[in-house]
FINU-16924 format. One record per atom (N, C-alpha, C): residue number from 1; residue in three letters; atom name; x, y, z. Coordinates in Angstrom, 1 decimal, decimal comma, padded with zeros to 4 digits, always signed. Layout:
// FINU-16924
pt k->NUM r->ALA a->CA X->X Y->Y Z->Z
...
// end
This chain:
// FINU-16924
pt k->1 r->MET a->N X->-001,1 Y->-021,1 Z->+011,5
pt k->1 r->MET a->CA X->-001,3 Y->-022,3 Z->+012,4
pt k->1 r->MET a->C X->-001,8 Y->-021,9 Z->+013,7
pt k->2 r->TRP a->N X->-002,6 Y->-022,8 Z->+014,3
pt k->2 r->TRP a->CA X->-003,0 Y->-022,6 Z->+015,7
pt k->2 r->TRP a->C X->-003,0 Y->-023,9 Z->+016,4
pt k->3 r->PRO a->N X->-003,2 Y->-024,0 Z->+017,7
pt k->3 r->PRO a->CA X->-003,1 Y->-025,3 Z->+018,4
pt k->3 r->PRO a->C X->-003,8 Y->-026,5 Z->+017,8
pt k->4 r->ASP a->N X->-005,0 Y->-026,3 Z->+017,2
pt k->4 r->ASP a->CA X->-005,7 Y->-027,4 Z->+016,6
pt k->4 r->ASP a->C X->-005,9 Y->-027,4 Z->+015,1
pt k->5 r->GLY a->N X->-005,1 Y->-026,6 Z->+014,4
pt k->5 r->GLY a->CA X->-005,2 Y->-026,6 Z->+013,0
pt k->5 r->GLY a->C X->-004,2 Y->-025,7 Z->+012,3
pt k->6 r->ALA a->N X->-004,3 Y->-025,7 Z->+011,0
pt k->6 r->ALA a->CA X->-003,4 Y->-024,9 Z->+010,1
pt k->6 r->ALA a->C X->-004,0 Y->-024,7 Z->+008,8
pt k->7 r->TYR a->N X->-003,5 Y->-023,7 Z->+008,1
pt k->7 r->TYR a->CA X->-003,9 Y->-023,5 Z->+006,7
pt k->7 r->TYR a->C X->-002,7 Y->-024,0 Z->+005,9
pt k->8 r->LEU a->N X->-002,9 Y->-024,6 Z->+004,7
pt k->8 r->LEU a->CA X->-001,9 Y->-025,1 Z->+003,8
pt k->8 r->LEU a->C X->-002,2 Y->-024,5 Z->+002,4
pt k->9 r->GLU a->N X->-001,3 Y->-023,9 Z->+001,8
pt k->9 r->GLU a->CA X->-001,5 Y->-023,4 Z->+000,4
pt k->9 r->GLU a->C X->-000,6 Y->-024,1 Z->-000,6
pt k->10 r->ALA a->N X->-001,2 Y->-024,5 Z->-001,7
pt k->10 r->ALA a->CA X->-000,5 Y->-025,1 Z->-002,8
pt k->10 r->ALA a->C X->-000,9 Y->-024,5 Z->-004,1
pt k->11 r->GLY a->N X->-000,1 Y->-023,6 Z->-004,6
pt k->11 r->GLY a->CA X->-000,5 Y->-022,8 Z->-005,7
pt k->11 r->GLY a->C X->-001,6 Y->-021,9 Z->-005,4
pt k->12 r->THR a->N X->-002,7 Y->-022,1 Z->-006,1
pt k->12 r->THR a->CA X->-003,9 Y->-021,3 Z->-005,9
pt k->12 r->THR a->C X->-004,9 Y->-022,0 Z->-005,0
pt k->13 r->VAL a->N X->-004,6 Y->-023,2 Z->-004,5
pt k->13 r->VAL a->CA X->-005,5 Y->-024,0 Z->-003,7
pt k->13 r->VAL a->C X->-005,0 Y->-023,9 Z->-002,3
pt k->14 r->TRP a->N X->-006,0 Y->-023,6 Z->-001,4
pt k->14 r->TRP a->CA X->-005,6 Y->-023,6 Z->+000,1
pt k->14 r->TRP a->C X->-006,6 Y->-024,5 Z->+000,8
pt k->15 r->LEU a->N X->-006,1 Y->-025,1 Z->+001,9
pt k->15 r->LEU a->CA X->-006,9 Y->-026,0 Z->+002,7
pt k->15 r->LEU a->C X->-006,9 Y->-025,5 Z->+004,1
pt k->16 r->CYS a->N X->-008,0 Y->-025,7 Z->+004,8
pt k->16 r->CYS a->CA X->-008,0 Y->-025,5 Z->+006,3
pt k->16 r->CYS a->C X->-008,0 Y->-026,9 Z->+006,9
pt k->17 r->LEU a->N X->-007,0 Y->-027,2 Z->+007,7
pt k->17 r->LEU a->CA X->-006,9 Y->-028,5 Z->+008,4
pt k->17 r->LEU a->C X->-007,2 Y->-028,3 Z->+009,9
pt k->18 r->SER a->N X->-008,0 Y->-029,1 Z->+010,4
pt k->18 r->SER a->CA X->-008,3 Y->-029,0 Z->+011,9
pt k->18 r->SER a->C X->-008,1 Y->-030,3 Z->+012,5
pt k->19 r->ARG a->N X->-007,6 Y->-030,3 Z->+013,7
pt k->19 r->ARG a->CA X->-007,3 Y->-031,6 Z->+014,4
pt k->19 r->ARG a->C X->-008,6 Y->-032,1 Z->+015,0
pt k->20 r->ASP a->N X->-008,7 Y->-033,5 Z->+014,9
pt k->20 r->ASP a->CA X->-009,9 Y->-034,2 Z->+015,4
pt k->20 r->ASP a->C X->-009,5 Y->-035,4 Z->+016,2
pt k->21 r->ASP a->N X->-009,7 Y->-035,4 Z->+017,5
pt k->21 r->ASP a->CA X->-009,2 Y->-036,5 Z->+018,3
pt k->21 r->ASP a->C X->-010,0 Y->-037,8 Z->+018,0
pt k->22 r->ASN a->N X->-011,1 Y->-037,7 Z->+017,3
pt k->22 r->ASN a->CA X->-011,9 Y->-038,9 Z->+016,9
pt k->22 r->ASN a->C X->-011,7 Y->-039,3 Z->+015,5
pt k->23 r->ALA a->N X->-010,6 Y->-038,8 Z->+014,9
pt k->23 r->ALA a->CA X->-010,3 Y->-039,1 Z->+013,5
pt k->23 r->ALA a->C X->-010,0 Y->-040,5 Z->+013,3
pt k->24 r->ARG a->N X->-010,2 Y->-041,0 Z->+012,1
pt k->24 r->ARG a->CA X->-009,8 Y->-042,4 Z->+011,8
pt k->24 r->ARG a->C X->-008,3 Y->-042,5 Z->+011,6
pt k->25 r->SER a->N X->-007,7 Y->-043,7 Z->+011,8
pt k->25 r->SER a->CA X->-006,3 Y->-043,9 Z->+011,5
pt k->25 r->SER a->C X->-006,1 Y->-044,8 Z->+010,4
pt k->26 r->THR a->N X->-007,2 Y->-045,2 Z->+009,8
pt k->26 r->THR a->CA X->-007,1 Y->-046,1 Z->+008,6
pt k->26 r->THR a->C X->-007,9 Y->-045,4 Z->+007,4
pt k->27 r->PRO a->N X->-007,5 Y->-045,6 Z->+006,2
pt k->27 r->PRO a->CA X->-008,1 Y->-044,9 Z->+005,1
pt k->27 r->PRO a->C X->-009,5 Y->-045,4 Z->+004,8
pt k->28 r->ARG a->N X->-010,3 Y->-044,5 Z->+004,3
pt k->28 r->ARG a->CA X->-011,6 Y->-045,0 Z->+003,8
pt k->28 r->ARG a->C X->-011,4 Y->-045,9 Z->+002,6
pt k->29 r->PRO a->N X->-012,4 Y->-046,8 Z->+002,3
pt k->29 r->PRO a->CA X->-012,1 Y->-047,8 Z->+001,3
pt k->29 r->PRO a->C X->-012,0 Y->-047,3 Z->-000,2
pt k->30 r->ASP a->N X->-012,5 Y->-046,1 Z->-000,4
pt k->30 r->ASP a->CA X->-012,4 Y->-045,6 Z->-001,8
pt k->30 r->ASP a->C X->-011,0 Y->-045,0 Z->-002,1
pt k->31 r->TYR a->N X->-010,8 Y->-044,7 Z->-003,4
pt k->31 r->TYR a->CA X->-009,5 Y->-044,2 Z->-003,9
pt k->31 r->TYR a->C X->-009,4 Y->-042,7 Z->-003,9
pt k->32 r->THR a->N X->-010,5 Y->-042,0 Z->-003,6
pt k->32 r->THR a->CA X->-010,5 Y->-040,5 Z->-003,6
pt k->32 r->THR a->C X->-009,4 Y->-039,9 Z->-002,7
pt k->33 r->HIS a->N X->-008,6 Y->-039,0 Z->-003,3
pt k->33 r->HIS a->CA X->-007,5 Y->-038,4 Z->-002,5
pt k->33 r->HIS a->C X->-007,1 Y->-037,1 Z->-003,2
pt k->34 r->ILE a->N X->-006,2 Y->-036,4 Z->-002,5
pt k->34 r->ILE a->CA X->-005,6 Y->-035,1 Z->-003,0
pt k->34 r->ILE a->C X->-004,2 Y->-035,4 Z->-003,3
pt k->35 r->ALA a->N X->-003,8 Y->-035,0 Z->-004,5
pt k->35 r->ALA a->CA X->-002,4 Y->-035,3 Z->-005,0
pt k->35 r->ALA a->C X->-001,6 Y->-034,0 Z->-005,1
pt k->36 r->PHE a->N X->-000,3 Y->-034,0 Z->-004,8
pt k->36 r->PHE a->CA X->+000,6 Y->-032,9 Z->-004,9
pt k->36 r->PHE a->C X->+001,8 Y->-033,4 Z->-005,8
pt k->37 r->SER a->N X->+002,1 Y->-032,6 Z->-006,8
pt k->37 r->SER a->CA X->+003,3 Y->-032,8 Z->-007,6
pt k->37 r->SER a->C X->+004,5 Y->-032,5 Z->-006,8
pt k->38 r->ILE a->N X->+005,6 Y->-033,3 Z->-007,0
pt k->38 r->ILE a->CA X->+006,8 Y->-033,0 Z->-006,3
pt k->38 r->ILE a->C X->+008,0 Y->-033,2 Z->-007,3
pt k->39 r->SER a->N X->+009,0 Y->-032,5 Z->-007,2
pt k->39 r->SER a->CA X->+010,2 Y->-032,6 Z->-008,1
pt k->39 r->SER a->C X->+010,9 Y->-033,9 Z->-007,9
pt k->40 r->ASP a->N X->+011,6 Y->-034,4 Z->-008,9
pt k->40 r->ASP a->CA X->+012,4 Y->-035,6 Z->-008,8
pt k->40 r->ASP a->C X->+013,5 Y->-035,4 Z->-007,7
pt k->41 r->ASP a->N X->+014,0 Y->-034,2 Z->-007,6
pt k->41 r->ASP a->CA X->+015,1 Y->-034,0 Z->-006,6
pt k->41 r->ASP a->C X->+014,6 Y->-034,1 Z->-005,2
pt k->42 r->ASP a->N X->+013,3 Y->-033,7 Z->-004,9
pt k->42 r->ASP a->CA X->+012,8 Y->-033,7 Z->-003,6
pt k->42 r->ASP a->C X->+012,1 Y->-035,0 Z->-003,2
pt k->43 r->PHE a->N X->+011,8 Y->-035,9 Z->-004,1
pt k->43 r->PHE a->CA X->+010,9 Y->-037,0 Z->-003,9
pt k->43 r->PHE a->C X->+011,5 Y->-037,9 Z->-002,8
pt k->44 r->ALA a->N X->+012,7 Y->-038,3 Z->-002,9
pt k->44 r->ALA a->CA X->+013,3 Y->-039,3 Z->-001,9
pt k->44 r->ALA a->C X->+013,3 Y->-038,8 Z->-000,5
pt k->45 r->SER a->N X->+013,7 Y->-037,6 Z->-000,3
pt k->45 r->SER a->CA X->+013,7 Y->-037,0 Z->+001,1
pt k->45 r->SER a->C X->+012,3 Y->-036,8 Z->+001,7
pt k->46 r->VAL a->N X->+011,4 Y->-036,3 Z->+000,9
pt k->46 r->VAL a->CA X->+010,0 Y->-036,1 Z->+001,4
pt k->46 r->VAL a->C X->+009,4 Y->-037,5 Z->+001,6
pt k->47 r->SER a->N X->+009,6 Y->-038,4 Z->+000,7
pt k->47 r->SER a->CA X->+009,0 Y->-039,7 Z->+000,9
pt k->47 r->SER a->C X->+009,5 Y->-040,4 Z->+002,1
pt k->48 r->GLU a->N X->+010,8 Y->-040,3 Z->+002,4
pt k->48 r->GLU a->CA X->+011,4 Y->-040,8 Z->+003,6
pt k->48 r->GLU a->C X->+010,8 Y->-040,2 Z->+004,9
pt k->49 r->LYS a->N X->+010,6 Y->-038,9 Z->+004,9
pt k->49 r->LYS a->CA X->+010,0 Y->-038,2 Z->+006,0
pt k->49 r->LYS a->C X->+008,6 Y->-038,7 Z->+006,2
pt k->50 r->LEU a->N X->+007,8 Y->-038,8 Z->+005,1
pt k->50 r->LEU a->CA X->+006,4 Y->-039,2 Z->+005,2
pt k->50 r->LEU a->C X->+006,4 Y->-040,7 Z->+005,8
pt k->51 r->SER a->N X->+007,2 Y->-041,5 Z->+005,3
pt k->51 r->SER a->CA X->+007,2 Y->-042,9 Z->+005,7
pt k->51 r->SER a->C X->+007,6 Y->-043,1 Z->+007,2
pt k->52 r->SER a->N X->+008,4 Y->-042,1 Z->+007,7
pt k->52 r->SER a->CA X->+008,7 Y->-042,1 Z->+009,1
pt k->52 r->SER a->C X->+007,7 Y->-041,5 Z->+010,0
pt k->53 r->ASN a->N X->+006,8 Y->-040,7 Z->+009,5
pt k->53 r->ASN a->CA X->+005,9 Y->-039,9 Z->+010,3
pt k->53 r->ASN a->C X->+004,4 Y->-040,1 Z->+010,0
pt k->54 r->CYS a->N X->+004,1 Y->-040,8 Z->+008,9
pt k->54 r->CYS a->CA X->+002,7 Y->-040,9 Z->+008,5
pt k->54 r->CYS a->C X->+002,3 Y->-042,4 Z->+008,2
pt k->55 r->VAL a->N X->+001,0 Y->-042,6 Z->+008,2
pt k->55 r->VAL a->CA X->+000,5 Y->-043,9 Z->+007,7
pt k->55 r->VAL a->C X->+000,5 Y->-043,9 Z->+006,2
pt k->56 r->ILE a->N X->+001,3 Y->-044,9 Z->+005,6
pt k->56 r->ILE a->CA X->+001,4 Y->-045,0 Z->+004,2
pt k->56 r->ILE a->C X->+000,3 Y->-046,1 Z->+003,8
pt k->57 r->TRP a->N X->-000,6 Y->-045,7 Z->+002,9
pt k->57 r->TRP a->CA X->-001,6 Y->-046,6 Z->+002,5
pt k->57 r->TRP a->C X->-001,5 Y->-047,2 Z->+001,1
pt k->58 r->LYS a->N X->-000,5 Y->-046,6 Z->+000,3
pt k->58 r->LYS a->CA X->-000,2 Y->-047,2 Z->-001,0
pt k->58 r->LYS a->C X->+001,1 Y->-046,6 Z->-001,6
pt k->59 r->GLU a->N X->+001,8 Y->-047,4 Z->-002,3
pt k->59 r->GLU a->CA X->+002,9 Y->-046,9 Z->-003,1
pt k->59 r->GLU a->C X->+002,7 Y->-047,3 Z->-004,6
pt k->60 r->ASP a->N X->+003,1 Y->-046,4 Z->-005,5
pt k->60 r->ASP a->CA X->+002,8 Y->-046,7 Z->-006,9
pt k->60 r->ASP a->C X->+003,9 Y->-046,2 Z->-007,8
pt k->61 r->LYS a->N X->+004,2 Y->-046,9 Z->-008,8
pt k->61 r->LYS a->CA X->+005,2 Y->-046,5 Z->-009,8
pt k->61 r->LYS a->C X->+004,7 Y->-046,6 Z->-011,2
pt k->62 r->SER a->N X->+003,3 Y->-046,4 Z->-011,4
pt k->62 r->SER a->CA X->+002,7 Y->-046,7 Z->-012,7
pt k->62 r->SER a->C X->+003,3 Y->-045,8 Z->-013,8
pt k->63 r->GLU a->N X->+003,5 Y->-044,5 Z->-013,6
pt k->63 r->GLU a->CA X->+004,2 Y->-043,6 Z->-014,6
pt k->63 r->GLU a->C X->+005,1 Y->-042,6 Z->-013,9
pt k->64 r->GLY a->N X->+005,2 Y->-042,8 Z->-012,6
pt k->64 r->GLY a->CA X->+006,0 Y->-041,9 Z->-011,9
pt k->64 r->GLY a->C X->+005,9 Y->-042,3 Z->-010,4
pt k->65 r->ALA a->N X->+006,9 Y->-042,2 Z->-009,6
pt k->65 r->ALA a->CA X->+006,8 Y->-042,6 Z->-008,2
pt k->65 r->ALA a->C X->+005,8 Y->-041,8 Z->-007,5
pt k->66 r->SER a->N X->+005,0 Y->-042,5 Z->-006,6
pt k->66 r->SER a->CA X->+004,0 Y->-041,9 Z->-005,8
pt k->66 r->SER a->C X->+004,0 Y->-042,5 Z->-004,4
pt k->67 r->VAL a->N X->+003,8 Y->-041,7 Z->-003,4
pt k->67 r->VAL a->CA X->+003,5 Y->-042,2 Z->-002,1
pt k->67 r->VAL a->C X->+002,2 Y->-041,7 Z->-001,6
pt k->68 r->TYR a->N X->+001,3 Y->-042,6 Z->-001,2
pt k->68 r->TYR a->CA X->+000,0 Y->-042,2 Z->-000,7
pt k->68 r->TYR a->C X->+000,0 Y->-042,3 Z->+000,8
pt k->69 r->PHE a->N X->-000,4 Y->-041,3 Z->+001,5
pt k->69 r->PHE a->CA X->-000,3 Y->-041,3 Z->+003,0
pt k->69 r->PHE a->C X->-001,5 Y->-040,6 Z->+003,6
pt k->70 r->LEU a->N X->-001,7 Y->-040,9 Z->+004,9
pt k->70 r->LEU a->CA X->-002,8 Y->-040,3 Z->+005,6
pt k->70 r->LEU a->C X->-002,3 Y->-039,1 Z->+006,4
pt k->71 r->ASP a->N X->-003,1 Y->-038,0 Z->+006,4
pt k->71 r->ASP a->CA X->-002,8 Y->-036,9 Z->+007,3
pt k->71 r->ASP a->C X->-003,3 Y->-037,3 Z->+008,7
pt k->72 r->PRO a->N X->-003,0 Y->-036,6 Z->+009,8
pt k->72 r->PRO a->CA X->-003,4 Y->-037,0 Z->+011,1
pt k->72 r->PRO a->C X->-004,9 Y->-037,2 Z->+011,3
pt k->73 r->ASP a->N X->-005,8 Y->-036,6 Z->+010,4
pt k->73 r->ASP a->CA X->-007,2 Y->-036,9 Z->+010,5
pt k->73 r->ASP a->C X->-007,7 Y->-037,9 Z->+009,5
pt k->74 r->GLY a->N X->-006,8 Y->-038,6 Z->+008,9
pt k->74 r->GLY a->CA X->-007,2 Y->-039,7 Z->+008,0
pt k->74 r->GLY a->C X->-007,5 Y->-039,4 Z->+006,6
pt k->75 r->HIS a->N X->-007,3 Y->-038,1 Z->+006,2
pt k->75 r->HIS a->CA X->-007,5 Y->-037,7 Z->+004,8
pt k->75 r->HIS a->C X->-006,4 Y->-038,4 Z->+003,9
pt k->76 r->LYS a->N X->-006,8 Y->-038,8 Z->+002,8
pt k->76 r->LYS a->CA X->-005,8 Y->-039,5 Z->+001,9
pt k->76 r->LYS a->C X->-005,1 Y->-038,4 Z->+001,0
pt k->77 r->LEU a->N X->-003,8 Y->-038,4 Z->+001,0
pt k->77 r->LEU a->CA X->-003,0 Y->-037,5 Z->+000,2
pt k->77 r->LEU a->C X->-002,0 Y->-038,3 Z->-000,6
pt k->78 r->GLU a->N X->-001,4 Y->-037,7 Z->-001,6
pt k->78 r->GLU a->CA X->-000,4 Y->-038,3 Z->-002,4
pt k->78 r->GLU a->C X->+000,7 Y->-037,3 Z->-002,8
pt k->79 r->ILE a->N X->+001,9 Y->-037,7 Z->-002,8
pt k->79 r->ILE a->CA X->+003,0 Y->-036,9 Z->-003,4
pt k->79 r->ILE a->C X->+003,3 Y->-037,7 Z->-004,7
pt k->80 r->HIS a->N X->+003,5 Y->-037,0 Z->-005,8
pt k->80 r->HIS a->CA X->+003,6 Y->-037,7 Z->-007,1
pt k->80 r->HIS a->C X->+004,8 Y->-037,0 Z->-007,9
pt k->81 r->MET a->N X->+005,7 Y->-037,9 Z->-008,3
pt k->81 r->MET a->CA X->+006,8 Y->-037,4 Z->-009,1
pt k->81 r->MET a->C X->+006,4 Y->-037,3 Z->-010,6
pt k->82 r->GLY a->N X->+005,8 Y->-036,2 Z->-010,9
pt k->82 r->GLY a->CA X->+005,1 Y->-036,0 Z->-012,2
pt k->82 r->GLY a->C X->+004,0 Y->-034,9 Z->-012,0
pt k->83 r->ASN a->N X->+003,1 Y->-034,9 Z->-012,9
pt k->83 r->ASN a->CA X->+002,0 Y->-034,0 Z->-012,8
pt k->83 r->ASN a->C X->+000,7 Y->-034,6 Z->-013,5
pt k->84 r->ILE a->N X->-000,3 Y->-033,8 Z->-013,5
pt k->84 r->ILE a->CA X->-001,6 Y->-034,4 Z->-014,1
pt k->84 r->ILE a->C X->-001,4 Y->-034,7 Z->-015,5
pt k->85 r->GLU a->N X->-000,6 Y->-034,0 Z->-016,3
pt k->85 r->GLU a->CA X->-000,4 Y->-034,3 Z->-017,7
pt k->85 r->GLU a->C X->+000,3 Y->-035,6 Z->-017,9
pt k->86 r->THR a->N X->+001,4 Y->-035,9 Z->-017,1
pt k->86 r->THR a->CA X->+002,1 Y->-037,2 Z->-017,2
pt k->86 r->THR a->C X->+001,2 Y->-038,3 Z->-016,8
pt k->87 r->ARG a->N X->+000,3 Y->-038,1 Z->-015,8
pt k->87 r->ARG a->CA X->-000,6 Y->-039,2 Z->-015,3
pt k->87 r->ARG a->C X->-001,6 Y->-039,5 Z->-016,4
pt k->88 r->LEU a->N X->-002,2 Y->-038,4 Z->-017,0
pt k->88 r->LEU a->CA X->-003,2 Y->-038,7 Z->-018,0
pt k->88 r->LEU a->C X->-002,6 Y->-039,3 Z->-019,3
pt k->89 r->ARG a->N X->-001,4 Y->-038,9 Z->-019,6
pt k->89 r->ARG a->CA X->-000,7 Y->-039,5 Z->-020,8
pt k->89 r->ARG a->C X->-000,5 Y->-041,0 Z->-020,6
pt k->90 r->TYR a->N X->-000,2 Y->-041,3 Z->-019,4
pt k->90 r->TYR a->CA X->+000,0 Y->-042,7 Z->-019,0
pt k->90 r->TYR a->C X->-001,3 Y->-043,5 Z->-019,2
pt k->91 r->TYR a->N X->-002,4 Y->-042,9 Z->-018,7
pt k->91 r->TYR a->CA X->-003,7 Y->-043,6 Z->-018,8
pt k->91 r->TYR a->C X->-004,2 Y->-043,6 Z->-020,3
pt k->92 r->MET a->N X->-003,8 Y->-042,7 Z->-021,1
pt k->92 r->MET a->CA X->-004,2 Y->-042,7 Z->-022,5
pt k->92 r->MET a->C X->-003,5 Y->-043,9 Z->-023,2
pt k->93 r->GLU a->N X->-002,2 Y->-044,1 Z->-022,8
pt k->93 r->GLU a->CA X->-001,4 Y->-045,2 Z->-023,4
pt k->93 r->GLU a->C X->-001,7 Y->-046,5 Z->-022,8
pt k->94 r->ASN a->N X->-002,2 Y->-046,5 Z->-021,6
pt k->94 r->ASN a->CA X->-002,5 Y->-047,8 Z->-020,8
pt k->94 r->ASN a->C X->-003,9 Y->-047,7 Z->-020,2
pt k->95 r->PRO a->N X->-004,9 Y->-047,6 Z->-021,0
pt k->95 r->PRO a->CA X->-006,3 Y->-047,4 Z->-020,5
pt k->95 r->PRO a->C X->-006,8 Y->-048,5 Z->-019,6
pt k->96 r->LEU a->N X->-007,6 Y->-048,0 Z->-018,6
pt k->96 r->LEU a->CA X->-008,3 Y->-048,9 Z->-017,7
pt k->96 r->LEU a->C X->-009,6 Y->-049,3 Z->-018,4
pt k->97 r->GLU a->N X->-010,2 Y->-050,3 Z->-017,9
pt k->97 r->GLU a->CA X->-011,5 Y->-050,7 Z->-018,5
pt k->97 r->GLU a->C X->-012,6 Y->-049,7 Z->-018,1
pt k->98 r->ASN a->N X->-013,4 Y->-049,3 Z->-019,1
pt k->98 r->ASN a->CA X->-014,4 Y->-048,3 Z->-019,0
pt k->98 r->ASN a->C X->-013,9 Y->-046,9 Z->-018,6
pt k->99 r->GLN a->N X->-012,7 Y->-046,6 Z->-018,9
pt k->99 r->GLN a->CA X->-012,1 Y->-045,3 Z->-018,6
pt k->99 r->GLN a->C X->-012,5 Y->-044,3 Z->-019,7
pt k->100 r->LYS a->N X->-012,7 Y->-043,1 Z->-019,2
pt k->100 r->LYS a->CA X->-012,9 Y->-041,9 Z->-020,1
pt k->100 r->LYS a->C X->-012,0 Y->-040,8 Z->-019,7
pt k->101 r->ILE a->N X->-011,3 Y->-040,3 Z->-020,7
pt k->101 r->ILE a->CA X->-010,4 Y->-039,1 Z->-020,4
pt k->101 r->ILE a->C X->-010,9 Y->-038,0 Z->-021,3
pt k->102 r->PHE a->N X->-011,3 Y->-036,9 Z->-020,8
pt k->102 r->PHE a->CA X->-011,8 Y->-035,8 Z->-021,5
pt k->102 r->PHE a->C X->-010,7 Y->-034,8 Z->-021,9
pt k->103 r->GLU a->N X->-010,6 Y->-034,4 Z->-023,1
pt k->103 r->GLU a->CA X->-009,6 Y->-033,5 Z->-023,6
pt k->103 r->GLU a->C X->-009,9 Y->-032,1 Z->-023,1
pt k->104 r->LYS a->N X->-008,8 Y->-031,3 Z->-022,8
pt k->104 r->LYS a->CA X->-009,0 Y->-029,9 Z->-022,4
pt k->104 r->LYS a->C X->-009,6 Y->-029,1 Z->-023,6
pt k->105 r->LYS a->N X->-010,5 Y->-028,3 Z->-023,3
pt k->105 r->LYS a->CA X->-011,1 Y->-027,4 Z->-024,4
pt k->105 r->LYS a->C X->-010,6 Y->-026,0 Z->-024,2
pt k->106 r->ASP a->N X->-010,3 Y->-025,3 Z->-025,3
pt k->106 r->ASP a->CA X->-009,9 Y->-023,9 Z->-025,2
pt k->106 r->ASP a->C X->-011,1 Y->-023,1 Z->-024,6
pt k->107 r->VAL a->N X->-010,8 Y->-022,3 Z->-023,7
pt k->107 r->VAL a->CA X->-011,8 Y->-021,5 Z->-023,0
pt k->107 r->VAL a->C X->-011,8 Y->-020,1 Z->-023,6
// end
């Protein structure tokens, strides 16, 4: 971390975040965002902290509780009680119009 930024690591993914005084405080109109899986045990406390300190742009309970929030620079992020497999399973059982889900292939 430094005065205008920080590095964040999640598994094998790492991000460089830099402060921008001209950043937006409202989300872009599209749904594109970065999601992080969170345990059932941690969801309530983390969700409460986010609600107190961040702009919340969406809440969802389609197949697991989620809170969508903006970081200080307006990037869309999500904490999700579940993982990519549970989300995809939900959409396989409840497909959206024109949706395509690609199966994992053995590499």
